[in-house]
C-alpha positions as CSV (number, residue, x, y, z in Angstrom):
1,M,169.2,37.9,106.6
2,A,168.4,40.3,109.4
3,T,166.4,43.5,109.5
4,N,168.2,46.6,110.7
5,K,165.3,47.8,113.0
6,D,166.6,51.3,113.8
7,K,166.8,52.0,109.9
8,L,163.3,50.3,109.5
9,L,161.8,52.8,112.2
10,T,163.8,55.4,110.6
11,G,162.2,54.9,107.3
12,I,158.5,54.4,108.9
13,K,159.1,57.7,110.3
14,F,159.6,59.4,106.9
15,L,156.7,57.6,105.5
16,A,154.5,58.7,108.6
17,L,155.6,62.3,108.3
18,G,155.1,62.2,104.3
19,F,151.6,61.0,104.5
20,P,149.5,64.1,105.8
21,F,151.6,66.2,102.8
22,I,150.0,63.8,100.1
23,F,146.7,65.0,101.0
24,I,147.4,68.4,102.2
25,G,149.1,69.6,98.8
26,P,146.4,68.7,96.4
27,A,143.8,70.0,98.9
28,L,145.4,73.2,99.1
29,W,145.9,73.4,95.4
30,T,142.0,72.9,94.8
31,W,140.9,75.0,97.7
32,Q,143.1,78.2,97.4
33,G,145.8,77.5,94.8
34,V,143.4,77.8,91.3
35,K,141.9,80.6,92.6
36,G,145.1,82.3,93.8
37,L,146.5,81.9,90.1
38,K,143.4,83.5,88.5
39,A,143.5,86.3,91.0
40,G,147.2,87.0,90.8
41,Y,147.8,85.8,94.2
42,Y,150.8,83.4,94.1
43,L,151.4,82.4,97.9
44,W,148.9,79.5,98.1
45,P,149.7,77.9,94.8
46,I,153.6,78.0,95.7
47,L,152.5,76.5,99.0
48,S,150.6,73.7,97.7
49,I,153.4,73.0,95.2
50,I,156.0,72.8,98.0
51,A,153.8,70.7,100.3
52,M,153.5,68.2,97.2
53,L,157.1,68.2,96.4
54,L,157.6,67.4,100.2
55,A,155.4,64.5,100.1
56,A,157.0,63.1,97.3
57,F,160.5,63.4,98.9
58,L,159.5,62.3,102.1
59,C,157.8,59.1,100.9
60,V,160.5,58.3,98.5
61,K,163.0,58.7,101.2
62,G,160.8,56.5,103.6
63,I,160.6,53.8,101.0
64,R,164.2,53.6,100.3
65,T,165.2,53.5,103.9
66,V,162.6,50.9,104.5
67,M,164.0,48.9,101.4
68,A,167.4,49.2,102.7
69,A,166.7,48.0,106.1
70,L,165.2,44.8,104.8
71,F,167.5,44.0,101.8
72,D,170.9,45.7,102.8
73,K,173.8,43.2,102.8
74,D,175.3,45.1,105.5
75,S,172.8,44.3,108.0
C-alpha cells in the first residue's frame, strides 16, 4: 500500500492553515466577542464565530485528506 505524497502534502497544508484559527477564534470571542454582544455590536462576535467555523472546516478537511492519502485503495 503506497502513500499518495501529493495528497498527503495537501492535507498537511489544510491542517497548517486551520491551526492558527483554532486559537484566533476563541481569542477573538473572549477579547471582543462577549463585550460586543453586551454592547450591541455584532461584528466581533460574527468574526470570531466565522474564524472558529473556518478552523473546524479546514482541520476536518485536512484530516480527511491525510487519511485518504494513507488508506485509499486507489493509491
